PyMOL CGO cylinders between C-alpha atoms (Angstrom):
from pymol import cmd
from pymol.cgo import CYLINDER

trace = [
    CYLINDER, 74.45, 80.37, 95.85, 77.46, 82.21, 97.22, 0.3, 1, 1, 1, 1, 1, 1,
    CYLINDER, 77.46, 82.21, 97.22, 76.69, 85.90, 97.77, 0.3, 1, 1, 1, 1, 1, 1,
    CYLINDER, 76.69, 85.90, 97.77, 80.42, 86.63, 97.80, 0.3, 1, 1, 1, 1, 1, 1,
    CYLINDER, 80.42, 86.63, 97.80, 80.81, 85.47, 94.20, 0.3, 1, 1, 1, 1, 1, 1,
    CYLINDER, 80.81, 85.47, 94.20, 77.76, 87.50, 93.17, 0.3, 1, 1, 1, 1, 1, 1,
    CYLINDER, 77.76, 87.50, 93.17, 79.24, 90.61, 94.78, 0.3, 1, 1, 1, 1, 1, 1,
    CYLINDER, 79.24, 90.61, 94.78, 82.59, 89.98, 93.13, 0.3, 1, 1, 1, 1, 1, 1,
    CYLINDER, 82.59, 89.98, 93.13, 80.88, 89.47, 89.77, 0.3, 1, 1, 1, 1, 1, 1,
    CYLINDER, 80.88, 89.47, 89.77, 78.98, 92.75, 90.11, 0.3, 1, 1, 1, 1, 1, 1,
    CYLINDER, 78.98, 92.75, 90.11, 82.17, 94.61, 91.01, 0.3, 1, 1, 1, 1, 1, 1,
    CYLINDER, 82.17, 94.61, 91.01, 84.20, 93.01, 88.22, 0.3, 1, 1, 1, 1, 1, 1,
    CYLINDER, 84.20, 93.01, 88.22, 81.52, 93.77, 85.63, 0.3, 1, 1, 1, 1, 1, 1,
    CYLINDER, 81.52, 93.77, 85.63, 81.19, 97.41, 86.72, 0.3, 1, 1, 1, 1, 1, 1,
    CYLINDER, 81.19, 97.41, 86.72, 84.94, 98.04, 86.71, 0.3, 1, 1, 1, 1, 1, 1,
    CYLINDER, 84.94, 98.04, 86.71, 85.59, 96.38, 83.36, 0.3, 1, 1, 1, 1, 1, 1,
    CYLINDER, 85.59, 96.38, 83.36, 82.57, 97.81, 81.53, 0.3, 1, 1, 1, 1, 1, 1,
    CYLINDER, 82.57, 97.81, 81.53, 82.17, 101.38, 82.80, 0.3, 1, 1, 1, 1, 1, 1,
    CYLINDER, 82.17, 101.38, 82.80, 83.21, 102.80, 79.41, 0.3, 1, 1, 1, 1, 1, 1,
    CYLINDER, 83.21, 102.80, 79.41, 80.39, 100.90, 77.71, 0.3, 1, 1, 1, 1, 1, 1,
    CYLINDER, 80.39, 100.90, 77.71, 77.80, 103.26, 79.19, 0.3, 1, 1, 1, 1, 1, 1,
    CYLINDER, 77.80, 103.26, 79.19, 79.22, 106.16, 77.15, 0.3, 1, 1, 1, 1, 1, 1,
    CYLINDER, 79.22, 106.16, 77.15, 79.33, 104.07, 73.98, 0.3, 1, 1, 1, 1, 1, 1,
    CYLINDER, 79.33, 104.07, 73.98, 75.76, 102.83, 74.58, 0.3, 1, 1, 1, 1, 1, 1,
    CYLINDER, 75.76, 102.83, 74.58, 74.55, 106.39, 75.19, 0.3, 1, 1, 1, 1, 1, 1,
    CYLINDER, 74.55, 106.39, 75.19, 76.11, 107.43, 71.87, 0.3, 1, 1, 1, 1, 1, 1,
    CYLINDER, 76.11, 107.43, 71.87, 74.43, 104.51, 70.09, 0.3, 1, 1, 1, 1, 1, 1,
    CYLINDER, 74.43, 104.51, 70.09, 71.10, 105.45, 71.67, 0.3, 1, 1, 1, 1, 1, 1,
    CYLINDER, 71.10, 105.45, 71.67, 71.64, 109.06, 70.62, 0.3, 1, 1, 1, 1, 1, 1,
    CYLINDER, 71.64, 109.06, 70.62, 72.30, 107.88, 67.08, 0.3, 1, 1, 1, 1, 1, 1,
    CYLINDER, 72.30, 107.88, 67.08, 69.20, 105.69, 67.15, 0.3, 1, 1, 1, 1, 1, 1,
    CYLINDER, 69.20, 105.69, 67.15, 66.87, 108.32, 68.63, 0.3, 1, 1, 1, 1, 1, 1,
    CYLINDER, 66.87, 108.32, 68.63, 63.59, 108.36, 66.75, 0.3, 1, 1, 1, 1, 1, 1,
    CYLINDER, 63.59, 108.36, 66.75, 64.35, 105.19, 64.81, 0.3, 1, 1, 1, 1, 1, 1,
    CYLINDER, 64.35, 105.19, 64.81, 61.96, 102.31, 65.28, 0.3, 1, 1, 1, 1, 1, 1,
    CYLINDER, 61.96, 102.31, 65.28, 63.73, 99.21, 66.60, 0.3, 1, 1, 1, 1, 1, 1,
    CYLINDER, 63.73, 99.21, 66.60, 66.89, 101.04, 67.66, 0.3, 1, 1, 1, 1, 1, 1,
    CYLINDER, 66.89, 101.04, 67.66, 66.61, 99.93, 71.30, 0.3, 1, 1, 1, 1, 1, 1,
    CYLINDER, 66.61, 99.93, 71.30, 66.14, 96.32, 70.22, 0.3, 1, 1, 1, 1, 1, 1,
    CYLINDER, 66.14, 96.32, 70.22, 69.13, 96.50, 67.85, 0.3, 1, 1, 1, 1, 1, 1,
    CYLINDER, 69.13, 96.50, 67.85, 71.37, 98.10, 70.45, 0.3, 1, 1, 1, 1, 1, 1,
    CYLINDER, 71.37, 98.10, 70.45, 70.37, 95.63, 73.18, 0.3, 1, 1, 1, 1, 1, 1,
    CYLINDER, 70.37, 95.63, 73.18, 70.76, 92.65, 70.83, 0.3, 1, 1, 1, 1, 1, 1,
    CYLINDER, 70.76, 92.65, 70.83, 74.14, 93.90, 69.65, 0.3, 1, 1, 1, 1, 1, 1,
    CYLINDER, 74.14, 93.90, 69.65, 75.33, 94.50, 73.20, 0.3, 1, 1, 1, 1, 1, 1,
    CYLINDER, 75.33, 94.50, 73.20, 74.26, 90.99, 74.23, 0.3, 1, 1, 1, 1, 1, 1,
    CYLINDER, 74.26, 90.99, 74.23, 75.79, 89.41, 71.13, 0.3, 1, 1, 1, 1, 1, 1,
    CYLINDER, 75.79, 89.41, 71.13, 79.11, 91.19, 71.60, 0.3, 1, 1, 1, 1, 1, 1,
    CYLINDER, 79.11, 91.19, 71.60, 79.24, 90.48, 75.32, 0.3, 1, 1, 1, 1, 1, 1,
    CYLINDER, 79.24, 90.48, 75.32, 78.26, 86.82, 74.81, 0.3, 1, 1, 1, 1, 1, 1,
    CYLINDER, 78.26, 86.82, 74.81, 81.21, 86.52, 72.41, 0.3, 1, 1, 1, 1, 1, 1,
    CYLINDER, 81.21, 86.52, 72.41, 83.52, 88.01, 75.07, 0.3, 1, 1, 1, 1, 1, 1,
    CYLINDER, 83.52, 88.01, 75.07, 82.22, 85.52, 77.63, 0.3, 1, 1, 1, 1, 1, 1,
    CYLINDER, 82.22, 85.52, 77.63, 82.54, 82.59, 75.21, 0.3, 1, 1, 1, 1, 1, 1,
    CYLINDER, 82.54, 82.59, 75.21, 86.16, 83.40, 74.42, 0.3, 1, 1, 1, 1, 1, 1,
    CYLINDER, 86.16, 83.40, 74.42, 87.00, 83.98, 78.10, 0.3, 1, 1, 1, 1, 1, 1,
    CYLINDER, 87.00, 83.98, 78.10, 85.28, 80.75, 79.17, 0.3, 1, 1, 1, 1, 1, 1,
    CYLINDER, 85.28, 80.75, 79.17, 87.00, 78.76, 76.41, 0.3, 1, 1, 1, 1, 1, 1,
    CYLINDER, 87.00, 78.76, 76.41, 90.37, 80.23, 77.38, 0.3, 1, 1, 1, 1, 1, 1,
    CYLINDER, 90.37, 80.23, 77.38, 89.69, 79.46, 81.04, 0.3, 1, 1, 1, 1, 1, 1,
    CYLINDER, 89.69, 79.46, 81.04, 89.07, 75.85, 80.09, 0.3, 1, 1, 1, 1, 1, 1,
    CYLINDER, 89.07, 75.85, 80.09, 92.32, 75.84, 78.12, 0.3, 1, 1, 1, 1, 1, 1,
    CYLINDER, 92.32, 75.84, 78.12, 90.84, 75.97, 74.64, 0.3, 1, 1, 1, 1, 1, 1,
    CYLINDER, 90.84, 75.97, 74.64, 92.08, 79.38, 73.62, 0.3, 1, 1, 1, 1, 1, 1,
    CYLINDER, 92.08, 79.38, 73.62, 90.24, 80.58, 70.55, 0.3, 1, 1, 1, 1, 1, 1,
    CYLINDER, 90.24, 80.58, 70.55, 91.85, 83.99, 70.49, 0.3, 1, 1, 1, 1, 1, 1,
    CYLINDER, 91.85, 83.99, 70.49, 95.59, 84.22, 71.11, 0.3, 1, 1, 1, 1, 1, 1,
    CYLINDER, 95.59, 84.22, 71.11, 96.68, 87.14, 73.28, 0.3, 1, 1, 1, 1, 1, 1,
    CYLINDER, 96.68, 87.14, 73.28, 98.65, 88.59, 70.38, 0.3, 1, 1, 1, 1, 1, 1,
    CYLINDER, 98.65, 88.59, 70.38, 95.41, 88.96, 68.37, 0.3, 1, 1, 1, 1, 1, 1,
    CYLINDER, 95.41, 88.96, 68.37, 93.52, 91.00, 70.98, 0.3, 1, 1, 1, 1, 1, 1,
    CYLINDER, 93.52, 91.00, 70.98, 95.07, 94.37, 70.03, 0.3, 1, 1, 1, 1, 1, 1,
    CYLINDER, 95.07, 94.37, 70.03, 93.86, 93.92, 66.46, 0.3, 1, 1, 1, 1, 1, 1,
    CYLINDER, 93.86, 93.92, 66.46, 90.28, 93.96, 67.73, 0.3, 1, 1, 1, 1, 1, 1,
    CYLINDER, 90.28, 93.96, 67.73, 90.84, 97.71, 67.82, 0.3, 1, 1, 1, 1, 1, 1,
    CYLINDER, 90.84, 97.71, 67.82, 90.49, 97.68, 64.04, 0.3, 1, 1, 1, 1, 1, 1,
    CYLINDER, 90.49, 97.68, 64.04, 86.73, 97.04, 64.41, 0.3, 1, 1, 1, 1, 1, 1,
    CYLINDER, 86.73, 97.04, 64.41, 85.77, 100.27, 66.23, 0.3, 1, 1, 1, 1, 1, 1,
    CYLINDER, 85.77, 100.27, 66.23, 88.45, 102.15, 64.27, 0.3, 1, 1, 1, 1, 1, 1,
    CYLINDER, 88.45, 102.15, 64.27, 86.88, 101.10, 60.94, 0.3, 1, 1, 1, 1, 1, 1,
    CYLINDER, 86.88, 101.10, 60.94, 83.35, 101.79, 62.19, 0.3, 1, 1, 1, 1, 1, 1,
    CYLINDER, 83.35, 101.79, 62.19, 84.48, 105.19, 63.51, 0.3, 1, 1, 1, 1, 1, 1,
    CYLINDER, 84.48, 105.19, 63.51, 86.08, 106.11, 60.20, 0.3, 1, 1, 1, 1, 1, 1,
    CYLINDER, 86.08, 106.11, 60.20, 82.94, 104.99, 58.36, 0.3, 1, 1, 1, 1, 1, 1,
    CYLINDER, 82.94, 104.99, 58.36, 80.77, 107.10, 60.69, 0.3, 1, 1, 1, 1, 1, 1,
    CYLINDER, 80.77, 107.10, 60.69, 83.12, 110.09, 60.29, 0.3, 1, 1, 1, 1, 1, 1,
    CYLINDER, 83.12, 110.09, 60.29, 82.97, 109.86, 56.50, 0.3, 1, 1, 1, 1, 1, 1,
    CYLINDER, 82.97, 109.86, 56.50, 79.18, 109.61, 56.66, 0.3, 1, 1, 1, 1, 1, 1,
    CYLINDER, 79.18, 109.61, 56.66, 78.98, 112.60, 59.03, 0.3, 1, 1, 1, 1, 1, 1,
    CYLINDER, 78.98, 112.60, 59.03, 81.29, 114.61, 56.77, 0.3, 1, 1, 1, 1, 1, 1,
    CYLINDER, 81.29, 114.61, 56.77, 79.17, 113.84, 53.71, 0.3, 1, 1, 1, 1, 1, 1,
    CYLINDER, 79.17, 113.84, 53.71, 76.04, 114.90, 55.56, 0.3, 1, 1, 1, 1, 1, 1,
    CYLINDER, 76.04, 114.90, 55.56, 77.47, 117.93, 57.40, 0.3, 1, 1, 1, 1, 1, 1,
    CYLINDER, 77.47, 117.93, 57.40, 75.34, 121.00, 57.07, 0.3, 1, 1, 1, 1, 1, 1,
    CYLINDER, 75.34, 121.00, 57.07, 72.32, 118.95, 56.01, 0.3, 1, 1, 1, 1, 1, 1,
    CYLINDER, 72.32, 118.95, 56.01, 70.24, 118.76, 59.19, 0.3, 1, 1, 1, 1, 1, 1,
    CYLINDER, 70.24, 118.76, 59.19, 67.67, 116.43, 57.59, 0.3, 1, 1, 1, 1, 1, 1,
    CYLINDER, 67.67, 116.43, 57.59, 70.36, 113.92, 56.60, 0.3, 1, 1, 1, 1, 1, 1,
    CYLINDER, 70.36, 113.92, 56.60, 71.93, 114.18, 60.04, 0.3, 1, 1, 1, 1, 1, 1,
    CYLINDER, 71.93, 114.18, 60.04, 68.62, 113.35, 61.70, 0.3, 1, 1, 1, 1, 1, 1,
    CYLINDER, 68.62, 113.35, 61.70, 68.37, 110.30, 59.47, 0.3, 1, 1, 1, 1, 1, 1,
    CYLINDER, 68.37, 110.30, 59.47, 71.99, 109.33, 60.07, 0.3, 1, 1, 1, 1, 1, 1,
    CYLINDER, 71.99, 109.33, 60.07, 71.10, 105.76, 59.17, 0.3, 1, 1, 1, 1, 1, 1,
    CYLINDER, 71.10, 105.76, 59.17, 67.71, 104.19, 58.69, 0.3, 1, 1, 1, 1, 1, 1,
    CYLINDER, 67.71, 104.19, 58.69, 66.85, 102.24, 61.80, 0.3, 1, 1, 1, 1, 1, 1,
    CYLINDER, 66.85, 102.24, 61.80, 69.79, 103.59, 63.79, 0.3, 1, 1, 1, 1, 1, 1,
    CYLINDER, 69.79, 103.59, 63.79, 72.73, 101.39, 64.78, 0.3, 1, 1, 1, 1, 1, 1,
    CYLINDER, 72.73, 101.39, 64.78, 72.82, 97.88, 63.36, 0.3, 1, 1, 1, 1, 1, 1,
    CYLINDER, 72.82, 97.88, 63.36, 73.05, 94.82, 65.60, 0.3, 1, 1, 1, 1, 1, 1,
    CYLINDER, 73.05, 94.82, 65.60, 76.37, 93.63, 64.20, 0.3, 1, 1, 1, 1, 1, 1,
    CYLINDER, 76.37, 93.63, 64.20, 77.93, 97.10, 64.45, 0.3, 1, 1, 1, 1, 1, 1,
    CYLINDER, 77.93, 97.10, 64.45, 77.01, 97.33, 68.13, 0.3, 1, 1, 1, 1, 1, 1,
    CYLINDER, 77.01, 97.33, 68.13, 78.20, 93.74, 68.69, 0.3, 1, 1, 1, 1, 1, 1,
    CYLINDER, 78.20, 93.74, 68.69, 81.51, 94.43, 66.95, 0.3, 1, 1, 1, 1, 1, 1,
    CYLINDER, 81.51, 94.43, 66.95, 82.17, 97.56, 68.99, 0.3, 1, 1, 1, 1, 1, 1,
    CYLINDER, 82.17, 97.56, 68.99, 81.14, 95.78, 72.20, 0.3, 1, 1, 1, 1, 1, 1,
    CYLINDER, 81.14, 95.78, 72.20, 83.45, 92.84, 71.47, 0.3, 1, 1, 1, 1, 1, 1,
    CYLINDER, 83.45, 92.84, 71.47, 86.38, 95.03, 70.46, 0.3, 1, 1, 1, 1, 1, 1,
    CYLINDER, 86.38, 95.03, 70.46, 85.91, 97.40, 73.38, 0.3, 1, 1, 1, 1, 1, 1,
    CYLINDER, 85.91, 97.40, 73.38, 85.70, 94.42, 75.75, 0.3, 1, 1, 1, 1, 1, 1,
    CYLINDER, 85.70, 94.42, 75.75, 88.60, 92.52, 74.23, 0.3, 1, 1, 1, 1, 1, 1,
    CYLINDER, 88.60, 92.52, 74.23, 90.85, 93.56, 77.10, 0.3, 1, 1, 1, 1, 1, 1,
    CYLINDER, 90.85, 93.56, 77.10, 88.21, 92.22, 79.50, 0.3, 1, 1, 1, 1, 1, 1,
    CYLINDER, 88.21, 92.22, 79.50, 89.00, 88.72, 78.24, 0.3, 1, 1, 1, 1, 1, 1,
    CYLINDER, 89.00, 88.72, 78.24, 92.43, 88.96, 79.84, 0.3, 1, 1, 1, 1, 1, 1,
    CYLINDER, 92.43, 88.96, 79.84, 90.79, 89.88, 83.15, 0.3, 1, 1, 1, 1, 1, 1,
    CYLINDER, 90.79, 89.88, 83.15, 88.00, 87.31, 82.97, 0.3, 1, 1, 1, 1, 1, 1,
    CYLINDER, 88.00, 87.31, 82.97, 90.15, 84.30, 82.06, 0.3, 1, 1, 1, 1, 1, 1,
    CYLINDER, 90.15, 84.30, 82.06, 92.05, 83.98, 85.37, 0.3, 1, 1, 1, 1, 1, 1,
    CYLINDER, 92.05, 83.98, 85.37, 88.90, 84.78, 87.37, 0.3, 1, 1, 1, 1, 1, 1,
    CYLINDER, 88.90, 84.78, 87.37, 86.91, 82.12, 85.50, 0.3, 1, 1, 1, 1, 1, 1,
    CYLINDER, 86.91, 82.12, 85.50, 89.75, 79.61, 85.73, 0.3, 1, 1, 1, 1, 1, 1,
    CYLINDER, 89.75, 79.61, 85.73, 90.04, 79.96, 89.51, 0.3, 1, 1, 1, 1, 1, 1,
    CYLINDER, 90.04, 79.96, 89.51, 86.27, 80.07, 90.07, 0.3, 1, 1, 1, 1, 1, 1,
    CYLINDER, 86.27, 80.07, 90.07, 85.70, 76.63, 88.54, 0.3, 1, 1, 1, 1, 1, 1,
    CYLINDER, 85.70, 76.63, 88.54, 82.69, 75.64, 86.45, 0.3, 1, 1, 1, 1, 1, 1,
    CYLINDER, 82.69, 75.64, 86.45, 80.08, 76.46, 89.12, 0.3, 1, 1, 1, 1, 1, 1,
    CYLINDER, 80.08, 76.46, 89.12, 81.64, 79.81, 89.99, 0.3, 1, 1, 1, 1, 1, 1,
    CYLINDER, 81.64, 79.81, 89.99, 82.09, 80.70, 86.34, 0.3, 1, 1, 1, 1, 1, 1,
    CYLINDER, 82.09, 80.70, 86.34, 78.40, 79.97, 85.77, 0.3, 1, 1, 1, 1, 1, 1,
    CYLINDER, 78.40, 79.97, 85.77, 77.52, 82.46, 88.50, 0.3, 1, 1, 1, 1, 1, 1,
    CYLINDER, 77.52, 82.46, 88.50, 79.77, 85.10, 86.93, 0.3, 1, 1, 1, 1, 1, 1,
    CYLINDER, 79.77, 85.10, 86.93, 78.24, 84.55, 83.49, 0.3, 1, 1, 1, 1, 1, 1,
    CYLINDER, 78.24, 84.55, 83.49, 74.64, 84.76, 84.77, 0.3, 1, 1, 1, 1, 1, 1,
    CYLINDER, 74.64, 84.76, 84.77, 75.37, 87.91, 86.80, 0.3, 1, 1, 1, 1, 1, 1,
    CYLINDER, 75.37, 87.91, 86.80, 77.20, 89.51, 83.86, 0.3, 1, 1, 1, 1, 1, 1,
    CYLINDER, 77.20, 89.51, 83.86, 74.32, 88.78, 81.47, 0.3, 1, 1, 1, 1, 1, 1,
    CYLINDER, 74.32, 88.78, 81.47, 71.81, 90.27, 83.91, 0.3, 1, 1, 1, 1, 1, 1,
    CYLINDER, 71.81, 90.27, 83.91, 73.99, 93.36, 84.32, 0.3, 1, 1, 1, 1, 1, 1,
    CYLINDER, 73.99, 93.36, 84.32, 74.21, 93.85, 80.54, 0.3, 1, 1, 1, 1, 1, 1,
    CYLINDER, 74.21, 93.85, 80.54, 70.50, 94.70, 80.65, 0.3, 1, 1, 1, 1, 1, 1,
    CYLINDER, 70.50, 94.70, 80.65, 71.23, 97.25, 83.37, 0.3, 1, 1, 1, 1, 1, 1,
    CYLINDER, 71.23, 97.25, 83.37, 74.02, 98.74, 81.27, 0.3, 1, 1, 1, 1, 1, 1,
    CYLINDER, 74.02, 98.74, 81.27, 71.74, 99.01, 78.24, 0.3, 1, 1, 1, 1, 1, 1,
    CYLINDER, 71.74, 99.01, 78.24, 69.08, 100.69, 80.39, 0.3, 1, 1, 1, 1, 1, 1,
    CYLINDER, 69.08, 100.69, 80.39, 71.68, 103.10, 81.83, 0.3, 1, 1, 1, 1, 1, 1,
    CYLINDER, 71.68, 103.10, 81.83, 72.94, 103.97, 78.34, 0.3, 1, 1, 1, 1, 1, 1,
    CYLINDER, 72.94, 103.97, 78.34, 69.39, 104.68, 77.20, 0.3, 1, 1, 1, 1, 1, 1,
    CYLINDER, 69.39, 104.68, 77.20, 68.66, 106.65, 80.37, 0.3, 1, 1, 1, 1, 1, 1,
    CYLINDER, 68.66, 106.65, 80.37, 71.67, 108.91, 79.87, 0.3, 1, 1, 1, 1, 1, 1,
    CYLINDER, 71.67, 108.91, 79.87, 70.89, 109.38, 76.18, 0.3, 1, 1, 1, 1, 1, 1,
    CYLINDER, 70.89, 109.38, 76.18, 67.32, 110.45, 76.96, 0.3, 1, 1, 1, 1, 1, 1,
    CYLINDER, 67.32, 110.45, 76.96, 68.11, 113.07, 79.63, 0.3, 1, 1, 1, 1, 1, 1,
    CYLINDER, 68.11, 113.07, 79.63, 67.09, 116.40, 78.07, 0.3, 1, 1, 1, 1, 1, 1,
    CYLINDER, 67.09, 116.40, 78.07, 70.51, 118.04, 78.30, 0.3, 1, 1, 1, 1, 1, 1,
    CYLINDER, 70.51, 118.04, 78.30, 72.37, 114.94, 77.13, 0.3, 1, 1, 1, 1, 1, 1,
    CYLINDER, 72.37, 114.94, 77.13, 69.79, 114.17, 74.44, 0.3, 1, 1, 1, 1, 1, 1,
    CYLINDER, 69.79, 114.17, 74.44, 70.11, 117.73, 73.11, 0.3, 1, 1, 1, 1, 1, 1,
    CYLINDER, 70.11, 117.73, 73.11, 73.91, 117.45, 73.09, 0.3, 1, 1, 1, 1, 1, 1,
    CYLINDER, 73.91, 117.45, 73.09, 73.78, 114.04, 71.39, 0.3, 1, 1, 1, 1, 1, 1,
    CYLINDER, 73.78, 114.04, 71.39, 71.25, 115.34, 68.87, 0.3, 1, 1, 1, 1, 1, 1,
    CYLINDER, 71.25, 115.34, 68.87, 73.51, 118.26, 68.05, 0.3, 1, 1, 1, 1, 1, 1,
    CYLINDER, 73.51, 118.26, 68.05, 76.94, 116.63, 68.39, 0.3, 1, 1, 1, 1, 1, 1,
    CYLINDER, 76.94, 116.63, 68.39, 76.34, 112.86, 68.37, 0.3, 1, 1, 1, 1, 1, 1,
    CYLINDER, 76.34, 112.86, 68.37, 77.25, 112.60, 64.69, 0.3, 1, 1, 1, 1, 1, 1,
    CYLINDER, 77.25, 112.60, 64.69, 80.68, 113.98, 65.66, 0.3, 1, 1, 1, 1, 1, 1,
    CYLINDER, 80.68, 113.98, 65.66, 81.08, 112.27, 69.04, 0.3, 1, 1, 1, 1, 1, 1,
    CYLINDER, 81.08, 112.27, 69.04, 80.34, 108.74, 67.86, 0.3, 1, 1, 1, 1, 1, 1,
    CYLINDER, 80.34, 108.74, 67.86, 83.15, 108.63, 65.26, 0.3, 1, 1, 1, 1, 1, 1,
    CYLINDER, 83.15, 108.63, 65.26, 85.57, 110.33, 67.67, 0.3, 1, 1, 1, 1, 1, 1,
    CYLINDER, 85.57, 110.33, 67.67, 84.80, 107.86, 70.47, 0.3, 1, 1, 1, 1, 1, 1,
    CYLINDER, 84.80, 107.86, 70.47, 84.94, 104.82, 68.18, 0.3, 1, 1, 1, 1, 1, 1,
    CYLINDER, 84.94, 104.82, 68.18, 88.21, 105.92, 66.58, 0.3, 1, 1, 1, 1, 1, 1,
    CYLINDER, 88.21, 105.92, 66.58, 89.61, 106.68, 70.04, 0.3, 1, 1, 1, 1, 1, 1,
    CYLINDER, 89.61, 106.68, 70.04, 88.60, 103.27, 71.38, 0.3, 1, 1, 1, 1, 1, 1,
    CYLINDER, 88.60, 103.27, 71.38, 90.14, 101.58, 68.35, 0.3, 1, 1, 1, 1, 1, 1,
    CYLINDER, 90.14, 101.58, 68.35, 93.42, 103.49, 68.67, 0.3, 1, 1, 1, 1, 1, 1,
    CYLINDER, 93.42, 103.49, 68.67, 93.64, 102.83, 72.42, 0.3, 1, 1, 1, 1, 1, 1,
    CYLINDER, 93.64, 102.83, 72.42, 93.06, 99.10, 71.94, 0.3, 1, 1, 1, 1, 1, 1,
    CYLINDER, 93.06, 99.10, 71.94, 95.70, 98.99, 69.20, 0.3, 1, 1, 1, 1, 1, 1,
    CYLINDER, 95.70, 98.99, 69.20, 98.21, 101.09, 71.15, 0.3, 1, 1, 1, 1, 1, 1,
    CYLINDER, 98.21, 101.09, 71.15, 97.85, 99.13, 74.38, 0.3, 1, 1, 1, 1, 1, 1,
    CYLINDER, 97.85, 99.13, 74.38, 98.58, 95.84, 72.71, 0.3, 1, 1, 1, 1, 1, 1,
    CYLINDER, 98.58, 95.84, 72.71, 101.27, 96.72, 70.22, 0.3, 1, 1, 1, 1, 1, 1,
]
cmd.load_cgo(trace, "trace")
């Protein structure tokens, strides 16, 4: 196995997914104290990232499933989820008990997957030429390395969310931060592509 490709894959993943750590930390903050939240967040992250890889691999092979003109509209997913979370936070503002139980079970798998896919939609444009030039064997290395690093990203998000200072801030302000970040991500994705 070529160590150069592994190093390139690690670098490419880190550069294109650095913002995911903040989003994951917010999801972990939202899921704090909810049984199964870590499993849901990890499953959603893997599902969303697998979809990104599938689209990028298909495009690299010439079977484009998602036209470039559609990518900006992926911003509607985190925008809608952010608005939903903002409405829910507004309805529950002032009620500390409701805020603690923001949603039974914390974040849902498909919500995390949708945000991951939408937030990584621009990554598709970066991954396609890399995958196309790497060939099938090289692309396989990239995919394996990326999938291993997703676990590291999930662990980092959980780590940051459980640091006492960050956990206290997320516990106090997470119900506000999550909608703001999701709406911001959605608007940025829409604005960059339109």
